[in-house]
Structures are given as C-alpha cells and as structure tokens.
C-alpha positions in Angstrom: 26.0 -8.3 -8.2 28.3 -11.3 -8.3 26.3 -14.4 -9.0 26.3 -16.7 -6.0 27.5 -20.3 -6.4 24.9 -23.0 -7.0 25.2 -25.7 -4.3 24.3 -29.3 -4.8 24.9 -32.4 -2.6 25.7 -35.9 -3.9 27.0 -39.2 -2.7 30.7 -40.0 -2.9 31.9 -40.4 -6.5 35.1 -39.5 -8.3 34.5 -36.2 -10.0 35.0 -36.2 -13.8 35.8 -32.5 -14.4 36.5 -29.1 -12.8 38.5 -28.4 -9.6 38.4 -31.0 -6.8 38.8 -30.1 -3.1 39.6 -32.7 -0.5 40.1 -32.4 3.2 43.2 -33.5 5.0 43.5 -34.3 8.7 46.1 -32.8 11.0 48.6 -35.4 10.0 48.0 -34.9 6.3 45.9 -38.0 6.0 43.2 -38.4 3.4 40.0 -40.4 3.4 39.4 -43.3 0.9 36.9 -41.2 -1.1 39.5 -38.4 -1.3 42.2 -40.8 -2.4 40.0 -42.1 -5.2 40.0 -38.7 -6.8 43.8 -38.9 -7.2 44.8 -42.5 -7.9 48.2 -41.2 -9.1 48.8 -39.6 -5.7 49.9 -36.4 -7.4 48.5 -34.3 -4.5 49.9 -36.4 -1.7 53.4 -36.3 -3.2 53.1 -32.5 -3.1 52.5 -32.4 0.6 56.1 -32.6 1.8 57.3 -30.3 -0.9 54.7 -27.6 0.1 55.4 -28.3 3.8 51.7 -29.2 4.1 50.7 -31.0 7.3 46.9 -30.6 7.3 47.0 -27.6 9.6 43.6 -25.9 9.8 42.9 -23.7 6.7 46.2 -24.7 5.1 46.1 -25.2 1.3 48.1 -27.0 -1.3 47.1 -27.3 -4.9 48.4 -29.0 -8.0 47.4 -29.2 -11.6 45.6 -32.4 -12.4 47.9 -35.0 -14.0 47.7 -35.7 -17.7 45.2 -38.4 -18.7 42.4 -36.9 -16.5 39.7 -34.4 -17.4 40.1 -32.6 -14.1 41.7 -29.1 -13.9 43.1 -28.9 -10.4 43.4 -30.9 -7.2 43.4 -29.0 -3.9 43.8 -30.2 -0.4 42.5 -28.2 2.5 43.8 -28.7 6.0 41.0 -29.5 8.6 43.3 -29.4 11.6 42.4 -31.5 14.7 39.2 -33.4 14.1 38.1 -32.8 17.7 38.1 -29.1 17.1 35.7 -29.1 14.1 32.6 -27.3 15.4 30.0 -25.5 13.3 32.1 -22.3 13.1 35.1 -24.3 11.9 33.1 -25.9 9.1 32.0 -22.4 8.1 35.6 -21.2 8.0 36.6 -24.3 5.9 33.9 -23.4 3.4 35.3 -19.9 3.2 38.8 -21.2 2.8 37.8 -23.4 -0.1 36.1 -20.4 -1.8 39.3 -18.4 -1.8 40.9 -21.0 -4.1 38.0 -21.1 -6.6 40.0 -18.8 -8.9 38.3 -19.0 -12.4 36.8 -22.4 -11.8 33.3 -22.9 -13.2 32.8 -26.4 -11.7 33.9 -27.4 -8.2 33.6 -30.7 -6.3 34.2 -30.9 -2.6 34.8 -34.3 -1.2 33.9 -34.4 2.5 35.7 -37.5 3.6 37.9 -37.0 6.6 39.5 -39.8 8.6 38.2 -39.9 12.2 35.6 -37.2 11.7 31.9 -37.4 11.9 30.9 -35.6 8.7 27.2 -35.7 8.2 24.5 -33.5 6.8 24.9 -30.7 9.3 28.7 -30.4 8.7 28.1 -30.4 4.9 25.5 -27.7 5.3 27.8 -25.5 7.4 30.6 -25.8 4.9 28.2 -24.9 2.1 27.1 -21.9 4.1 30.7 -20.8 4.4 31.1 -21.0 0.6 28.1 -18.7 0.0 29.1 -16.2 2.7 32.7 -16.0 1.4 31.5 -15.7 -2.2 29.8 -12.4 -1.5 31.0 -9.3 -3.4 29.3 -6.0 -3.7 30.2 -5.1 -7.3 26.8 -3.7 -8.3 28.4 -0.4 -9.5 31.6 -1.8 -10.8 32.4 -0.9 -14.4 35.2 -1.7 -16.9 36.5 -0.5 -20.2 36.9 -2.7 -23.2 40.5 -3.4 -22.2 39.3 -5.0 -19.0 40.6 -2.3 -16.6 38.1 -1.0 -14.0 37.1 2.5 -14.8 34.5 4.9 -13.5 33.5 5.9 -17.1 33.3 2.3 -18.4 30.5 -0.1 -19.0 28.8 -2.1 -16.2 30.4 -5.5 -15.8 28.5 -8.5 -16.9 27.5 -10.8 -14.0 29.8 -13.8 -13.9 28.2 -17.2 -14.4 27.7 -18.9 -11.0 30.2 -21.5 -10.0 28.6 -25.0 -9.8 29.6 -26.5 -6.5 28.9 -30.2 -5.7 29.5 -31.3 -2.2 30.0 -35.1 -1.9 28.9 -36.5 1.4 27.6 -39.6 3.1 24.0 -38.4 3.3 23.1 -35.8 0.6 19.4 -35.8 1.6 20.3 -34.8 5.2 22.7 -32.2 4.0 20.1 -30.6 1.6 17.5 -30.4 4.4 20.0 -28.8 6.9 21.2 -26.4 4.2 17.6 -25.1 3.6 17.6 -23.5 7.1 21.1 -22.1 6.5 20.0 -20.4 3.3 17.4 -18.4 5.1 20.1 -17.1 7.5 22.6 -16.5 4.7 20.1 -14.4 2.8 19.5 -12.3 5.9 23.2 -11.8 6.3 23.7 -10.8 2.7 20.8 -8.4 2.8 22.4 -6.6 5.7 25.7 -6.5 3.8 24.0 -5.0 0.8 22.3 -2.3 2.8 25.6 -1.3 4.5 27.4 -1.3 1.2 25.0 0.8 -0.8 26.4 4.3 -1.2 24.7 7.0 0.9 23.5 8.9 -2.1 21.5 5.9 -3.2 20.2 4.6 0.2 18.6 7.4 2.1 15.7 7.1 4.6 13.0 6.7 2.0 15.0 4.1 0.0 15.9 2.2 3.2 12.2 2.1 4.2 11.3 0.8 0.8 13.8 -2.1 1.2 12.2 -2.9 4.6 8.8 -2.9 3.0 9.9 -5.8 0.8 9.9 -8.1 3.8 6.1 -8.1 3.7 6.3 -10.7 1.0 7.8 -13.0 3.6 5.0 -12.4 6.1 6.7 -9.6 8.1 4.3 -6.8 9.2 5.9 -3.5 8.4 4.9 0.0 9.7 6.8 3.1 8.4 6.5 6.3 10.5 7.0 9.6 8.7 8.1 12.8 10.4 4.6 14.0 11.2 3.8 10.8 13.1 7.2 10.9 14.9 6.6 14.5 16.0 3.3 13.4 17.7 5.2 10.7 19.5 7.8 13.1 20.8 10.7 11.7 19.0 12.7 14.9 19.2 16.2 13.3 19.3 15.7 11.5 16.0 14.0 14.4 14.3 16.8 16.7 15.6 19.4 14.6 13.8 17.2 14.5 10.7 17.0 18.3 10.5 20.6 18.3 9.2 19.5 16.7 5.9 17.0 17.7 3.2 15.9 14.1 3.1 12.9 13.3 5.4 13.3 10.9 8.3 11.6 7.5 8.5 11.3 5.0 11.3 10.7 1.3 10.4 8.8 -1.0 12.7 8.9 -4.7 11.7 7.0 -7.5 13.4 7.3 -11.3 12.9 4.6 -13.2 14.8 5.7 -16.8 14.4 5.2 -17.9 18.0 2.2 -18.5 20.2 -0.1 -15.6 21.0 0.7 -15.8 24.7 4.5 -15.7 24.1 6.2 -12.4 24.9 7.9 -10.8 22.0 11.7 -10.2 21.7 12.7 -6.7 20.7 15.7 -5.6 18.6 16.6 -2.0 18.0 19.1 -0.9 15.3 20.4 2.5 14.6 19.6 3.5 11.0 21.0 6.9 10.4 22.0 7.1 6.7 25.0 9.3 6.1 24.6 12.7 4.6 27.0 15.5 3.9 27.0 19.3 4.4 26.5 21.6 7.3 28.7 21.8 10.4 30.4 18.7 11.7 31.5 18.3 15.3 33.6 15.2 14.3 37.1 15.2 13.0 37.7 14.3 9.3 39.6 11.2 10.3 37.4 8.2 9.8 34.5 10.2 8.4 34.2 7.8 5.5 33.2 5.1 7.9 30.0 7.1 8.8 28.4 5.5 5.8 28.0 2.4 8.1 26.2 4.4 10.8 23.0 2.6 9.7 24.6 -0.9 10.2 22.5 -1.6 13.3 19.3 -1.2 11.4 20.7 -3.2 8.5 21.5 -6.0 10.9 18.0 -6.0 12.3 16.5 -5.9 8.8 18.6 -8.9 7.9 17.6 -10.7 11.1 13.9 -10.2 10.3 14.4 -11.6 6.8 16.1 -14.7 8.3 13.4 -15.2 10.9 10.6 -14.9 8.4 12.3 -17.0 5.7 12.8 -19.9 8.1 9.4 -19.5 9.7 10.9 -19.1 13.1 8.6 -19.9 16.0 9.1 -16.7 17.8 7.4 -13.3 18.2 9.9 -10.5 17.3 
C-alpha cells in the first residue's frame, strides 16, 4: 500500500526546503506569512501570466528562484473566505495533494487574509491531504524497466511525504486532528475492503477483518450458516447457495454510551462477489458487482471510527 503522508503542525516560519504551498484569497491576495516564503515575489508575478485569481481550488506553481534551497512554490486558490466551511477545507487539502508530484517534503502555510484559520481548519485540511493520498496499489507490480506488468515484482512502498502545516495554533491543530485520524482510518478501511479483489475477500476473510476491531474494544459476533439457519435467515442463505464459500454474518457492537441509552443500528449489505452459475443480470456493469459489499464495508469503517475516537454512543 502507498505510504500515507506524515503530518506535523508548526508555528509560522519560512520553510527552508521542499515544496511550499500557500493560500490565496479570491482576489489573489497572500497573507504576510505566505509572502515571507517568497521575498522575490516570483509566485505573485506569475499570477497574471497564469490567469490566477484565487478562485477556489485553482493552482499556479513556479520553480523556486535561484539562491533558495526550496524546490517549488505553489499557490492554491481559497475562493471566497466566507464560503470556507469544513468541507471546503477538506477539498483544499485534497487539491494540495494533487500537486505533491515527487515531493518528499511539503510545507503548507495557512495564512489567508480575512479568514479565521485556527486548529479546526488546519485539521480539516490535513484530513483532506490524507484522504486524497489514498491509493490501493497493494497488488501493483513492475518490471525492472519501471513499466507496470502483471508478471513483474511487487513495487516497493514509497517513502511517506513529510507534510508540515504552519498555523497560528499548532497545539490546537494537533488536538483537533487526533479525532479526524480516527475517522480517516475508518474511511480508508472501508475503501480497502471494497478494493480487495473478490477472489481474496470472501465471507470468511471479510469476517476475519471485522474480528480485528476487537482490539479497539468492539464486541464482534460472527454467525455461521448453521446458526443462521436456526434463525430462519433463508434469504441470505439462498444467495449463499450459489457459491462454494460459506456465508457469514457479522454483528458488531460498540457500547460507549450510558447503559440506559438506546442503541443506534446500522445495517450494511456484505455480499462478496462470486462467479459461476446462472446470472439473471446483464453483462453490462457486471464488474461493478465487486462493490456489492460496499454497505458492509461502510459499516465496518464506521465501527472502527467510533471505537478509535471512543464515541459516547451505543451502536
């Protein structure tokens, strides 16, 4: 799997190396901390040439000028300051990630004129970076010439990109980000489950992945076919008859709330795709059936997130 970026938070300081990202307001304006990263104004001079106005998610980049140890300077449009909610900060983080290229060190300077950029905003942007950095390349291989090939060797994991986010309150950002990481891990778990090929992730293997949540304090119960038959689960067992792989049903419980609190229930379809037999569906779109277990993957990711952040709820 691709190594996820390492995230750190720091006070404003002019970065010494790597790629530097700054935010630009809707009129292309930069904050003082952002301007300090480019005293020669190389980036600002590129704005009119690139027709860059600070529009949301717009990008303009230049090579760092001679005499500096930096690699690149990149401006990211933040759009209208009044429209920067949590989702917008997530998207900005994702936008920044698309321009990492082959960078090994990245600095993001969160200084935006007229905007309240605190710990929460820094944490949301960092979350966007991690979510956008995800890639399922577990089975990707390459030959010695670098071309991807099925008969090649497994690719070596890339070294994680070191990302430092410069903000007014690094301590607050770090604290807010801790909760975000729990949710991110749940999202990425769900993505991994959906992306696993069907010949690798069958009912037994899926149940084994669910069992791993016990380490976080989730109570897990796995029903096998004999138990499901006693409970009259004919519909599920009827579907399972079309595969030589035995059915499983996973029940997860997280009791983080008060004993008197009623639980919230989530149900996710977890039919792992199999081939063979007669199909009543057309061939068109059949490859998408691998994601037929996406509902159960989402619920598994949710339970991971709740347990990891010690949610005060019974689910």
